[in-house]
C-alpha positions as CSV (number, residue, x, y, z in Angstrom):
1,M,-22.2,15.2,-16.2
2,S,-24.3,12.3,-17.2
3,V,-22.3,12.4,-20.7
4,D,-18.9,12.2,-18.5
5,V,-19.2,9.5,-16.7
6,R,-20.7,7.9,-19.9
7,E,-17.5,8.4,-21.1
8,I,-15.6,7.3,-18.6
9,G,-17.3,4.0,-18.4
10,E,-16.1,3.4,-22.2
11,A,-12.3,4.1,-20.9
12,V,-12.6,1.7,-18.1
13,A,-14.4,-0.8,-20.3
14,R,-11.3,-0.4,-22.6
15,E,-9.0,-0.5,-19.5
16,S,-10.0,-3.0,-17.1
17,A,-9.1,-6.4,-19.5
18,L,-5.8,-4.9,-19.0
19,L,-5.9,-4.8,-15.6
20,Q,-8.0,-8.5,-15.4
21,L,-5.1,-9.5,-17.4
22,V,-2.0,-8.4,-15.0
23,R,-4.1,-10.7,-12.3
24,R,-4.3,-13.2,-14.6
25,E,-0.2,-13.2,-14.7
26,I,-0.1,-13.1,-11.6
27,G,-2.5,-15.7,-10.1
28,K,-0.7,-18.1,-12.3
29,V,1.6,-17.9,-9.3
30,I,0.2,-16.9,-5.8
31,V,-2.8,-18.9,-5.2
32,G,-5.4,-17.1,-2.9
33,Q,-4.5,-14.0,-1.7
34,Q,-6.7,-12.2,-4.2
35,A,-7.2,-8.9,-1.6
36,M,-3.9,-8.5,-1.1
37,V,-3.2,-8.5,-4.8
38,E,-6.1,-6.0,-4.9
39,R,-4.7,-3.5,-2.4
40,L,-1.3,-3.8,-4.5
41,L,-3.0,-2.9,-7.9
42,V,-4.6,0.1,-6.3
43,A,-1.0,1.0,-4.2
44,L,0.1,1.0,-7.9
45,L,-2.4,3.5,-9.9
46,C,-2.9,5.8,-6.9
47,N,1.2,6.1,-6.7
48,N,1.2,5.3,-2.8
49,H,3.2,3.0,-0.7
50,V,1.6,-0.3,1.5
51,L,2.7,-1.8,5.2
52,I,1.9,-5.0,4.7
53,E,1.7,-7.0,8.4
54,G,1.6,-10.4,8.6
55,V,3.4,-13.9,9.1
56,P,6.0,-15.2,7.4
57,G,5.5,-17.8,5.0
58,L,2.0,-16.2,3.5
59,A,3.8,-15.4,0.1
60,K,4.2,-11.3,0.9
61,T,7.5,-11.2,-1.0
62,K,6.6,-13.6,-3.7
63,T,3.0,-11.4,-4.1
64,V,5.4,-8.5,-4.6
65,T,8.0,-10.1,-6.8
66,T,5.6,-11.1,-9.4
67,L,3.7,-8.0,-9.5
68,A,7.1,-6.6,-10.6
69,Q,7.6,-9.1,-13.0
70,A,3.5,-8.4,-14.8
71,V,3.9,-4.9,-15.0
72,Q,7.7,-4.7,-16.5
73,A,9.4,-2.8,-13.7
74,S,12.3,-2.4,-12.2
75,F,12.8,-4.9,-8.6
76,K,14.5,-4.4,-5.3
77,R,14.3,-6.6,-1.9
78,I,15.6,-4.6,0.9
79,Q,16.7,-6.7,3.9
80,F,16.5,-4.3,6.9
81,T,18.1,-5.2,9.6
82,P,19.7,-2.7,13.3
83,D,23.0,-2.2,11.4
84,L,21.5,-0.9,8.0
85,L,22.9,2.7,7.9
86,P,21.2,5.3,4.9
87,G,23.5,5.1,2.7
88,D,23.2,1.2,2.3
89,L,19.5,2.4,1.4
90,I,20.1,5.1,-0.7
91,G,23.5,5.7,-1.4
92,T,26.8,7.5,-1.0
93,L,30.0,9.1,-2.1
94,I,33.0,7.5,-2.5
95,F,36.3,9.2,-3.2
96,N,38.6,8.2,-6.0
97,P,41.9,8.7,-5.2
98,K,43.7,9.4,-9.2
99,S,41.0,12.0,-9.3
100,G,40.5,13.2,-6.2
101,E,37.2,13.7,-6.7
102,F,34.2,12.3,-5.2
103,T,31.6,10.3,-7.5
104,T,28.0,8.8,-5.9
105,R,27.2,5.6,-6.3
106,K,23.4,5.1,-6.0
107,G,22.1,2.5,-3.7
108,P,19.0,-0.3,-4.2
109,I,16.0,2.1,-3.8
110,F,16.5,3.5,-7.2
111,A,14.1,0.9,-8.6
112,N,10.2,1.2,-9.3
113,I,9.3,-1.3,-7.0
114,I,10.9,-1.6,-3.6
115,L,10.2,-3.8,-1.0
116,A,11.6,-3.4,2.4
117,D,11.4,-6.5,4.2
118,E,10.8,-6.4,7.9
119,I,11.2,-2.3,8.0
120,N,10.9,-2.0,11.6
121,R,14.1,-4.0,12.2
122,A,15.8,-0.4,10.4
123,P,16.6,2.0,12.8
124,A,15.9,5.8,12.8
125,K,18.0,7.4,10.7
126,V,17.3,4.3,7.5
127,Q,13.7,5.1,8.8
128,S,13.8,8.0,7.8
129,A,16.0,8.5,4.7
130,L,13.0,6.2,3.4
131,L,10.5,8.6,4.4
132,E,12.5,11.5,2.2
133,A,12.3,9.2,-0.6
134,M,8.6,8.3,-0.3
135,Q,7.0,11.6,0.6
136,E,9.5,13.3,-1.9
137,G,9.9,11.0,-4.7
138,Q,13.9,12.0,-4.2
139,V,17.0,11.4,-2.5
140,T,19.5,13.6,-1.4
141,I,23.2,11.9,-1.4
142,G,26.0,14.6,-0.6
143,D,24.8,18.4,-1.3
144,D,22.8,16.6,-4.2
145,S,19.1,15.4,-4.8
146,F,18.5,13.0,-7.0
147,S,15.1,12.0,-8.8
148,L,13.6,8.2,-8.5
149,P,12.2,6.4,-11.4
150,E,8.6,6.1,-12.0
151,P,6.5,4.7,-11.1
152,F,8.2,4.3,-7.6
153,L,6.4,1.7,-5.1
154,V,7.3,1.1,-1.4
155,L,6.0,-2.0,0.3
156,A,7.4,-2.5,3.5
157,T,6.8,-5.8,5.6
158,Q,6.9,-6.0,9.5
159,N,6.2,-9.2,11.1
160,P,3.9,-9.1,14.2
161,I,4.8,-11.9,16.4
162,E,8.2,-11.4,17.2
163,Q,9.1,-7.6,18.4
164,E,12.9,-8.1,19.3
165,G,15.3,-6.0,18.3
166,T,12.7,-3.7,16.7
167,Y,12.0,-0.1,16.0
168,R,8.3,0.8,16.3
169,L,7.6,2.8,13.6
170,P,6.1,6.2,14.8
171,E,3.2,7.0,14.0
172,A,3.5,9.9,11.4
173,Q,5.6,7.2,9.5
174,V,3.2,5.2,9.5
175,D,0.8,7.6,7.8
176,R,2.9,7.8,4.8
177,F,1.5,4.6,4.0
178,M,-1.6,4.7,2.0
179,L,-2.7,1.3,3.1
180,K,-1.8,-1.2,6.1
181,L,-2.6,-4.9,5.0
182,K,-3.3,-7.2,7.6
183,V,-2.1,-10.7,5.7
184,G,-4.1,-14.1,7.3
185,Y,-3.5,-17.8,6.9
186,P,-4.7,-18.6,3.1
187,S,-7.9,-21.5,3.0
188,R,-7.5,-25.1,3.3
189,E,-8.8,-25.2,-0.7
190,E,-5.5,-22.9,-1.1
191,E,-3.4,-23.8,0.5
192,Q,-3.9,-27.7,-0.7
193,Q,-3.8,-26.2,-4.1
194,I,-0.2,-24.3,-2.9
195,L,1.1,-27.6,-1.6
196,R,0.4,-29.7,-5.3
197,L,2.5,-26.0,-7.2
198,V,5.5,-26.4,-5.1
199,A,6.0,-29.4,-3.9
200,G,4.6,-31.3,-7.0
201,G,7.6,-31.2,-9.1
202,C,6.2,-29.3,-11.7
203,D,8.3,-26.2,-12.9
204,T,6.6,-22.8,-11.9
205,P,4.8,-21.1,-14.5
206,S,6.3,-18.0,-16.2
207,V,5.0,-14.4,-15.4
208,A,5.1,-12.6,-18.8
209,P,5.1,-9.3,-18.4
210,V,1.9,-7.2,-19.4
211,M,2.2,-3.7,-18.5
212,G,4.8,-1.2,-19.5
213,R,5.3,2.3,-17.6
214,D,3.3,4.2,-20.4
215,D,0.2,1.7,-19.6
216,I,0.1,2.9,-15.3
217,V,0.8,6.3,-15.9
218,R,-2.6,5.8,-18.5
219,L,-3.8,4.3,-15.6
220,R,-2.7,6.4,-13.3
221,A,-4.8,9.2,-15.2
222,L,-7.9,7.5,-15.3
223,A,-8.2,6.1,-11.6
224,R,-7.7,10.0,-10.7
225,S,-10.8,10.2,-13.4
226,I,-13.4,8.2,-11.8
227,Y,-16.2,9.5,-10.9
228,L,-16.8,10.4,-7.2
229,D,-20.6,11.8,-6.5
230,V,-21.0,14.7,-3.2
231,K,-23.2,11.9,-1.3
232,V,-19.8,9.6,-1.2
233,E,-17.9,12.7,-1.0
234,D,-19.8,13.4,2.2
235,Y,-20.1,9.8,3.7
236,I,-16.3,9.8,3.1
237,V,-15.8,12.9,5.6
238,S,-18.3,11.8,7.7
239,L,-15.9,8.8,8.2
240,V,-13.3,10.2,9.0
241,E,-15.3,13.0,11.3
242,A,-16.5,10.2,13.4
243,T,-12.8,9.2,14.0
244,R,-12.2,12.5,15.8
245,N,-15.5,13.6,16.9
246,P,-17.6,9.9,17.7
247,A,-20.4,11.8,19.7
248,A,-21.4,13.3,17.0
249,Y,-22.7,10.6,15.3
250,G,-24.1,8.7,18.5
251,L,-20.7,6.8,18.8
252,A,-20.0,6.6,22.5
253,I,-16.6,5.4,21.8
254,G,-14.9,8.3,23.0
255,H,-13.1,7.4,25.5
256,L,-11.3,4.4,23.6
257,I,-9.7,6.5,20.9
258,Q,-6.9,8.6,21.8
259,Y,-5.8,10.3,18.1
260,G,-8.2,10.3,15.1
261,A,-7.5,10.4,11.3
262,S,-6.2,13.1,10.0
263,P,-7.1,14.9,6.9
264,R,-4.8,12.9,5.0
265,A,-6.9,10.2,5.5
266,T,-9.9,11.5,3.6
267,I,-7.3,11.9,0.5
268,F,-6.3,8.6,0.6
269,L,-9.6,7.1,0.8
270,A,-11.0,9.2,-1.8
271,L,-7.9,8.3,-4.3
272,A,-8.5,4.4,-2.9
273,A,-12.4,4.1,-3.7
274,K,-11.7,5.3,-7.4
275,A,-8.8,2.8,-7.3
276,F,-10.8,0.1,-6.0
277,A,-13.4,1.0,-8.4
278,L,-11.5,1.2,-11.4
279,L,-10.2,-2.4,-10.1
280,S,-14.5,-3.6,-10.2
281,G,-14.5,-2.1,-13.8
282,R,-16.9,0.8,-13.3
283,G,-15.8,4.3,-13.6
284,Y,-17.9,5.6,-10.3
285,V,-17.5,4.6,-6.9
286,T,-19.7,3.6,-5.0
287,P,-20.2,3.5,-0.6
288,Q,-19.3,-0.4,-1.1
289,D,-15.6,0.3,-2.7
290,V,-15.5,3.1,0.7
291,K,-16.4,0.4,3.1
292,T,-13.8,-2.6,1.2
293,I,-10.9,-0.4,1.1
294,G,-11.6,1.9,3.9
295,M,-10.4,-0.3,6.7
296,D,-7.2,-0.9,5.3
297,V,-7.1,3.3,5.0
298,L,-7.7,3.7,8.2
299,R,-6.8,1.5,10.5
300,H,-3.1,2.4,11.3
301,R,-4.2,5.8,11.5
302,V,-6.4,5.6,14.8
303,T,-5.0,5.2,17.9
304,V,-6.6,3.7,20.5
305,T,-6.5,4.8,24.5
306,Y,-4.5,2.2,27.2
307,E,-9.1,2.2,28.3
308,A,-9.6,0.3,24.8
309,E,-6.7,-1.4,25.2
310,A,-7.7,-2.9,29.1
311,E,-10.7,-3.7,27.5
312,D,-9.0,-5.6,24.5
313,K,-10.6,-3.4,21.7
314,T,-8.0,-2.7,18.4
315,P,-8.3,0.4,16.0
316,E,-10.1,-2.4,13.6
317,D,-12.9,-2.6,16.1
318,I,-13.4,0.7,16.7
319,I,-13.8,1.5,12.5
320,R,-16.0,-1.5,12.2
321,Q,-18.2,0.0,14.8
322,I,-18.0,3.6,12.8
323,F,-18.6,1.6,9.8
324,D,-21.8,0.1,11.1
325,T,-22.9,3.0,12.8
326,V,-22.4,6.2,10.1
327,A,-25.3,6.5,7.6
328,V,-24.8,5.3,4.0
329,P,-26.3,7.9,1.1
């Protein structure tokens, strides 16, 4: 086993330069927001999707666009609105009066990276169409199913401060997202740097495509091969189990939790920790990797009770208590 870990470590050492190059290219345009950039790369390595929550103006769209440029992927931004139809997203059948036949016109969903802007503004039918694409990697138009291109990554945003005219995402759909990010304001120094970059009269730096499809496939295989020790596996299972049965871990917070995290959280937490270890240049997962990425995996999978809301307790508060209490191997 030690030989395998050494081989994985050597492979990580070879490939980490490429990942650092991608981060450096994104850093030319995006000031700060390192956590968001890291999580987007984790999702790319895990072949999964991200829900990004933050107020307008925090460079969410710009970051996703820059990522698509750096990894040489096709990109489509879809503005979700209440009048959007499933056909506007996935495509539709067009009748040709000359031939008397229907032809398929594919929608904007057929791209490598999809930015679903303000996803909670779309009605349930549109959200369901996106759900099939996320889960199955295909869409159905008429009687035919069409595979989506690889890689396929949905990065959805929602505005937490303006809820008028929105359609709340069902828990089952939110659970399909591997990560839920909460993007905050930049620091004073970062904001000054943004001011100089954007309003300083200089041209915006260009982003070079430094990673291709074959690189992504290779890095995904490497991420899955990152070594996960049995003790760290047990730690991951304990963290997720503590959201369902906190009393077993000495936590008196059972009255605050309505539903705990599903087994999907266990799988995603392990995969995300492996990808984060790869981004950190290591061929093995540490408990700190699990803690660092754990909040983004679990925050949208723990549903609190009305009693918790009355006490002003959020899922993040509960998850922090779990992280502070469950024994670290």
